[in-house]
One Martini backbone bead per residue (centre of mass of N, CA, C, O) as a GRO file, in nm:
protein
  281
    1MET     BB    1  -7.044   0.260   2.872
    2MET     BB    2  -7.281   0.081   2.734
    3ASP     BB    3  -7.575   0.062   2.539
    4LEU     BB    4  -7.792  -0.155   2.613
    5PRO     BB    5  -8.065  -0.308   2.467
    6TYR     BB    6  -8.134  -0.447   2.751
    7ASN     BB    7  -8.257  -0.560   3.057
    8VAL     BB    8  -8.017  -0.797   3.178
    9SER     BB    9  -7.921  -1.062   3.395
   10PHE     BB   10  -7.579  -1.219   3.462
   11LYS     BB   11  -7.561  -1.279   3.746
   12ASP     BB   12  -7.317  -1.520   3.837
   13LYS     BB   13  -7.219  -1.567   3.562
   14VAL     BB   14  -7.012  -1.769   3.355
   15VAL     BB   15  -6.822  -1.625   3.087
   16VAL     BB   16  -6.698  -1.756   2.780
   17VAL     BB   17  -6.470  -1.588   2.546
   18THR     BB   18  -6.371  -1.628   2.233
   19GLY     BB   19  -6.200  -1.393   2.058
   20ALA     BB   20  -6.179  -1.126   2.266
   21GLY     BB   21  -5.973  -0.933   2.092
   22GLY     BB   22  -6.188  -0.855   1.910
   23VAL     BB   23  -6.442  -0.664   1.813
   24LEU     BB   24  -6.690  -0.844   1.861
   25CYS     BB   25  -6.602  -1.009   2.132
   26SER     BB   26  -6.535  -0.768   2.309
   27THR     BB   27  -6.818  -0.655   2.314
   28MET     BB   28  -6.950  -0.903   2.443
   29ALA     BB   29  -6.779  -0.922   2.697
   30LYS     BB   30  -6.849  -0.640   2.809
   31ALA     BB   31  -7.157  -0.679   2.818
   32PHE     BB   32  -7.164  -0.911   3.020
   33ALA     BB   33  -7.023  -0.753   3.244
   34GLN     BB   34  -7.239  -0.523   3.255
   35ALA     BB   35  -7.464  -0.763   3.323
   36GLY     BB   36  -7.288  -0.924   3.575
   37ALA     BB   37  -7.070  -1.095   3.480
   38LYS     BB   38  -6.820  -1.343   3.469
   39VAL     BB   39  -6.536  -1.288   3.259
   40ALA     BB   40  -6.372  -1.489   3.011
   41ALA     BB   41  -6.106  -1.373   2.808
   42LEU     BB   42  -6.011  -1.518   2.497
   43ASP     BB   43  -5.673  -1.519   2.344
   44LEU     BB   44  -5.386  -1.525   2.160
   45ASN     BB   45  -5.393  -1.217   2.220
   46GLU     BB   46  -5.294  -1.095   2.513
   47GLU     BB   47  -5.291  -0.787   2.479
   48ALA     BB   48  -5.589  -0.755   2.395
   49VAL     BB   49  -5.725  -0.883   2.657
   50LYS     BB   50  -5.584  -0.692   2.860
   51LYS     BB   51  -5.726  -0.442   2.753
   52VAL     BB   52  -6.011  -0.534   2.819
   53GLU     BB   53  -5.960  -0.570   3.119
   54ALA     BB   54  -5.878  -0.279   3.185
   55ASP     BB   55  -6.138  -0.142   3.095
   56CYS     BB   56  -6.327  -0.298   3.294
   57THR     BB   57  -6.187  -0.238   3.561
   58ALA     BB   58  -6.227   0.076   3.538
   59GLU     BB   59  -6.559   0.008   3.552
   60GLY     BB   60  -6.608  -0.236   3.767
   61LEU     BB   61  -6.560  -0.501   3.618
   62VAL     BB   62  -6.579  -0.862   3.551
   63LEU     BB   63  -6.265  -0.922   3.388
   64LYS     BB   64  -6.057  -1.177   3.231
   65GLY     BB   65  -5.754  -1.236   3.074
   66TYR     BB   66  -5.657  -1.500   2.834
   67LYS     BB   67  -5.429  -1.703   2.707
   68ALA     BB   68  -5.540  -1.877   2.400
   69ASN     BB   69  -5.565  -2.194   2.221
   70VAL     BB   70  -5.827  -2.347   2.045
   71LEU     BB   71  -5.617  -2.585   1.914
   72GLU     BB   72  -5.524  -2.661   2.228
   73PRO     BB   73  -5.642  -2.871   2.455
   74ALA     BB   74  -5.434  -2.869   2.690
   75LEU     BB   75  -5.411  -2.558   2.718
   76LEU     BB   76  -5.717  -2.508   2.754
   77GLU     BB   77  -5.739  -2.670   3.017
   78GLU     BB   78  -5.559  -2.484   3.182
   79VAL     BB   79  -5.747  -2.242   3.159
   80HIS     BB   80  -5.992  -2.377   3.282
   81GLN     BB   81  -5.863  -2.408   3.563
   82GLN     BB   82  -5.829  -2.105   3.612
   83ILE     BB   83  -6.129  -2.033   3.594
   84LEU     BB   84  -6.228  -2.211   3.822
   85ALA     BB   85  -6.057  -2.056   4.036
   86ASP     BB   86  -6.167  -1.761   3.973
   87PHE     BB   87  -6.505  -1.832   3.905
   88GLY     BB   88  -6.580  -2.112   3.785
   89PRO     BB   89  -6.812  -2.251   3.615
   90CYS     BB   90  -6.947  -2.274   3.308
   91ASP     BB   91  -7.247  -2.125   3.157
   92ILE     BB   92  -7.119  -1.955   2.908
   93LEU     BB   93  -7.045  -2.007   2.556
   94VAL     BB   94  -6.838  -1.817   2.327
   95ASN     BB   95  -6.760  -1.893   1.988
   96GLY     BB   96  -6.539  -1.650   1.841
   97ALA     BB   97  -6.329  -1.795   1.706
   98GLY     BB   98  -6.181  -1.678   1.392
   99GLY     BB   99  -6.135  -1.680   1.027
  100ASN     BB  100  -5.924  -1.579   0.776
  101ASN     BB  101  -5.706  -1.632   0.474
  102PRO     BB  102  -5.520  -1.541   0.205
  103ARG     BB  103  -5.447  -1.844   0.112
  104ALA     BB  104  -5.792  -1.882   0.085
  105THR     BB  105  -5.789  -1.648  -0.144
  106THR     BB  106  -5.907  -1.488  -0.409
  107ASP     BB  107  -5.872  -1.226  -0.646
  108ASN     BB  108  -6.117  -1.342  -0.799
  109GLU     BB  109  -6.454  -1.398  -0.871
  110TYR     BB  110  -6.389  -1.495  -1.175
  111GLN     BB  111  -6.225  -1.700  -1.384
  112HIS     BB  112  -6.276  -1.541  -1.665
  113GLU     BB  113  -6.129  -1.270  -1.517
  114ALA     BB  114  -5.854  -1.359  -1.506
  115LYS     BB  115  -5.527  -1.251  -1.442
  116GLU     BB  116  -5.216  -1.214  -1.464
  117GLY     BB  117  -5.096  -1.287  -1.131
  118GLN     BB  118  -5.335  -1.406  -1.012
  119LYS     BB  119  -5.521  -1.558  -0.763
  120THR     BB  120  -5.664  -1.857  -0.800
  121PHE     BB  121  -5.820  -2.142  -0.739
  122PHE     BB  122  -5.552  -2.305  -0.836
  123ASP     BB  123  -5.372  -2.136  -0.599
  124LEU     BB  124  -5.463  -2.252  -0.355
  125ASP     BB  125  -5.372  -2.317  -0.029
  126ALA     BB  126  -5.399  -2.598   0.151
  127SER     BB  127  -5.297  -2.487   0.426
  128GLY     BB  128  -5.493  -2.246   0.432
  129VAL     BB  129  -5.754  -2.405   0.425
  130ASP     BB  130  -5.695  -2.575   0.677
  131PHE     BB  131  -5.674  -2.337   0.875
  132VAL     BB  132  -5.964  -2.228   0.844
  133PHE     BB  133  -6.110  -2.485   0.937
  134LYS     BB  134  -5.976  -2.512   1.209
  135LEU     BB  135  -6.035  -2.237   1.336
  136ASN     BB  136  -6.351  -2.260   1.308
  137PHE     BB  137  -6.427  -2.555   1.381
  138GLN     BB  138  -6.218  -2.651   1.597
  139GLY     BB  139  -6.245  -2.366   1.745
  140THR     BB  140  -6.532  -2.481   1.850
  141LEU     BB  141  -6.511  -2.777   1.942
  142ILE     BB  142  -6.287  -2.769   2.165
  143PRO     BB  143  -6.414  -2.567   2.369
  144THR     BB  144  -6.668  -2.742   2.406
  145GLN     BB  145  -6.527  -2.985   2.529
  146VAL     BB  146  -6.415  -2.827   2.776
  147PHE     BB  147  -6.679  -2.644   2.885
  148ALA     BB  148  -6.933  -2.844   2.872
  149LYS     BB  149  -6.873  -3.014   3.120
  150ASP     BB  150  -6.986  -2.818   3.327
  151MET     BB  151  -7.282  -2.834   3.219
  152VAL     BB  152  -7.339  -3.137   3.246
  153GLU     BB  153  -7.295  -3.150   3.556
  154ARG     BB  154  -7.535  -2.910   3.597
  155LYS     BB  155  -7.772  -2.917   3.380
  156SER     BB  156  -7.655  -2.641   3.241
  157GLY     BB  157  -7.658  -2.414   2.957
  158CYS     BB  158  -7.469  -2.212   2.703
  159ILE     BB  159  -7.427  -2.200   2.346
  160LEU     BB  160  -7.240  -1.973   2.124
  161ASN     BB  161  -7.218  -1.928   1.790
  162ILE     BB  162  -7.032  -1.818   1.487
  163SER     BB  163  -7.147  -1.736   1.205
  164SER     BB  164  -7.276  -1.656   0.866
  165MET     BB  165  -7.370  -1.545   0.560
  166ASN     BB  166  -7.193  -1.765   0.414
  167ALA     BB  167  -7.374  -2.013   0.506
  168TYR     BB  168  -7.602  -1.958   0.297
  169THR     BB  169  -7.417  -1.781   0.087
  170PRO     BB  170  -7.152  -1.772  -0.091
  171LEU     BB  171  -6.880  -1.592  -0.132
  172THR     BB  172  -6.664  -1.451  -0.304
  173LYS     BB  173  -6.311  -1.564  -0.269
  174ILE     BB  174  -6.420  -1.748   0.013
  175PRO     BB  175  -6.445  -2.077   0.035
  176ALA     BB  176  -6.340  -2.165   0.316
  177TYR     BB  177  -6.501  -1.975   0.499
  178SER     BB  178  -6.781  -2.053   0.400
  179GLY     BB  179  -6.758  -2.357   0.468
  180ALA     BB  180  -6.693  -2.324   0.771
  181LYS     BB  181  -6.960  -2.173   0.847
  182ALA     BB  182  -7.149  -2.397   0.757
  183ALA     BB  183  -7.039  -2.592   0.971
  184ILE     BB  184  -7.135  -2.429   1.216
  185SER     BB  185  -7.437  -2.453   1.168
  186ASN     BB  186  -7.443  -2.760   1.173
  187PHE     BB  187  -7.310  -2.795   1.456
  188THR     BB  188  -7.528  -2.651   1.615
  189GLN     BB  189  -7.746  -2.864   1.561
  190TRP     BB  190  -7.593  -3.102   1.673
  191LEU     BB  191  -7.555  -2.998   1.963
  192ALA     BB  192  -7.852  -2.953   2.032
  193THR     BB  193  -7.918  -3.254   2.012
  194HIS     BB  194  -7.699  -3.388   2.194
  195PHE     BB  195  -7.781  -3.181   2.456
  196ALA     BB  196  -8.094  -3.185   2.513
  197GLY     BB  197  -8.082  -3.382   2.788
  198THR     BB  198  -7.883  -3.166   2.973
  199GLY     BB  199  -7.971  -2.841   2.953
  200ILE     BB  200  -7.843  -2.760   2.683
  201ARG     BB  201  -7.794  -2.484   2.476
  202CYS     BB  202  -7.768  -2.428   2.104
  203ASN     BB  203  -7.650  -2.146   1.922
  204ALA     BB  204  -7.660  -1.882   1.663
  205ILE     BB  205  -7.497  -1.632   1.483
  206ALA     BB  206  -7.537  -1.418   1.174
  207PRO     BB  207  -7.352  -1.196   1.065
  208GLY     BB  208  -7.309  -0.946   0.891
  209PHE     BB  209  -7.161  -0.658   0.777
  210LEU     BB  210  -6.857  -0.584   0.918
  211VAL     BB  211  -6.612  -0.380   1.058
  212SER     BB  212  -6.284  -0.506   1.064
  213ASN     BB  213  -5.957  -0.593   1.078
  214GLN     BB  214  -5.988  -0.821   0.857
  215ASN     BB  215  -6.182  -0.638   0.629
  216ARG     BB  216  -6.098  -0.342   0.572
  217ALA     BB  217  -5.934  -0.373   0.299
  218LEU     BB  218  -6.194  -0.481   0.138
  219LEU     BB  219  -6.388  -0.213   0.201
  220PHE     BB  220  -6.132  -0.006   0.198
  221ASN     BB  221  -5.952   0.233   0.105
  222GLU     BB  222  -5.687   0.428   0.192
  223ASP     BB  223  -5.888   0.695   0.169
  224GLY     BB  224  -6.186   0.564   0.279
  225THR     BB  225  -6.315   0.449   0.046
  226PRO     BB  226  -6.516   0.246  -0.107
  227THR     BB  227  -6.525  -0.041  -0.246
  228ALA     BB  228  -6.660  -0.244  -0.477
  229ARG     BB  229  -6.748  -0.452  -0.263
  230SER     BB  230  -6.910  -0.258  -0.087
  231HIS     BB  231  -7.119  -0.182  -0.300
  232LYS     BB  232  -7.233  -0.467  -0.328
  233ILE     BB  233  -7.321  -0.511  -0.039
  234LEU     BB  234  -7.509  -0.258  -0.007
  235SER     BB  235  -7.696  -0.331  -0.254
  236GLY     BB  236  -7.774  -0.616  -0.085
  237THR     BB  237  -7.874  -0.415   0.152
  238PRO     BB  238  -8.160  -0.278   0.254
  239MET     BB  239  -8.023  -0.077   0.474
  240ASN     BB  240  -7.750   0.036   0.349
  241ARG     BB  241  -7.548  -0.104   0.572
  242PHE     BB  242  -7.358  -0.163   0.823
  243VAL     BB  243  -7.285  -0.349   1.099
  244ALA     BB  244  -7.274  -0.318   1.433
  245SER     BB  245  -7.150  -0.474   1.706
  246GLU     BB  246  -7.381  -0.377   1.904
  247GLU     BB  247  -7.618  -0.516   1.724
  248LEU     BB  248  -7.567  -0.815   1.844
  249LEU     BB  249  -7.661  -0.811   2.150
  250GLY     BB  250  -7.961  -0.881   2.144
  251GLY     BB  251  -7.923  -1.170   2.032
  252VAL     BB  252  -7.723  -1.272   2.241
  253PHE     BB  253  -7.892  -1.227   2.497
  254PHE     BB  254  -8.139  -1.387   2.417
  255LEU     BB  255  -7.998  -1.672   2.364
  256CYS     BB  256  -7.860  -1.660   2.673
  257ASP     BB  257  -8.147  -1.651   2.797
  258ASP     BB  258  -8.316  -1.883   2.984
  259LYS     BB  259  -8.594  -1.740   2.979
  260ALA     BB  260  -8.639  -1.629   2.686
  261ALA     BB  261  -8.480  -1.915   2.552
  262SER     BB  262  -8.572  -2.203   2.675
  263ALA     BB  263  -8.686  -2.329   2.368
  264ILE     BB  264  -8.406  -2.246   2.227
  265THR     BB  265  -8.259  -2.461   1.976
  266GLY     BB  266  -8.072  -2.473   1.675
  267VAL     BB  267  -8.028  -2.175   1.592
  268VAL     BB  268  -7.986  -1.919   1.328
  269LEU     BB  269  -7.923  -1.573   1.364
  270PRO     BB  270  -7.979  -1.309   1.176
  271ILE     BB  271  -7.758  -1.001   1.154
  272ASP     BB  272  -7.799  -0.812   0.834
  273GLY     BB  273  -8.002  -0.589   0.714
  274GLY     BB  274  -8.145  -0.811   0.501
  275PHE     BB  275  -7.957  -0.983   0.313
  276ALA     BB  276  -8.104  -1.275   0.318
  277ALA     BB  277  -8.389  -1.148   0.193
  278TYR     BB  278  -8.244  -1.058  -0.071
  279SER     BB  279  -8.248  -1.108  -0.431
  280GLY     BB  280  -8.170  -0.827  -0.609
  281VAL     BB  281  -8.493  -0.727  -0.698
   0.00000   0.00000   0.00000
């Protein structure tokens, strides 16, 4: 069992978490289950979410893993129907599916430093950029279309999106991912306004720099030492460390708690060790 940040009960709540096979969202899914929720953990990687399911079942928690593609509305609706049969209507939706792609990433931070053979801005693959925008933006929009229907019908519910530090100020090398996460922050505000009269709240968290399977090679050399990029990140983070996935849970629980955050909608909460507050001087 995890050491949860504070005691809050999500008993009898049905929580749907997309991207739940990854480090961040599997932690969130397990935490909601530990707090009493019935959790539907969705991911394209069925093996990963079934592992999360097995871990939670062994601890007596209610969590079921489902293979799901957040970019396929018809297939996602089929999963929705399974969840309705297994647990009931969705109360809380965590849109955690997302990520970057090497085809949409440059090798160099600055064009004037580009060396022969490196992938520059001019070599970015249009299909790779398109994939990153679809995965992050449509991968948030489509699940919201599917699961927010439950909330509209019941006149209550909570949507939590996953933005990023990139949404505030873009990082070098990853233009598509930065732009896509900026779109998530904007979409969070749009949804909050659109659903304001239905009883649905919509907010987002903007995690700082965490070590995940997606970025491990960018942050650490093969021998385990920090890369030059890691040194830059840490020097720009007042707390001088990476954020742990468990450290997101306080913000997640707060924003999804209808009592604690009853009047909070349309906000993006940084959880970043102070990165967004530091000017570099």
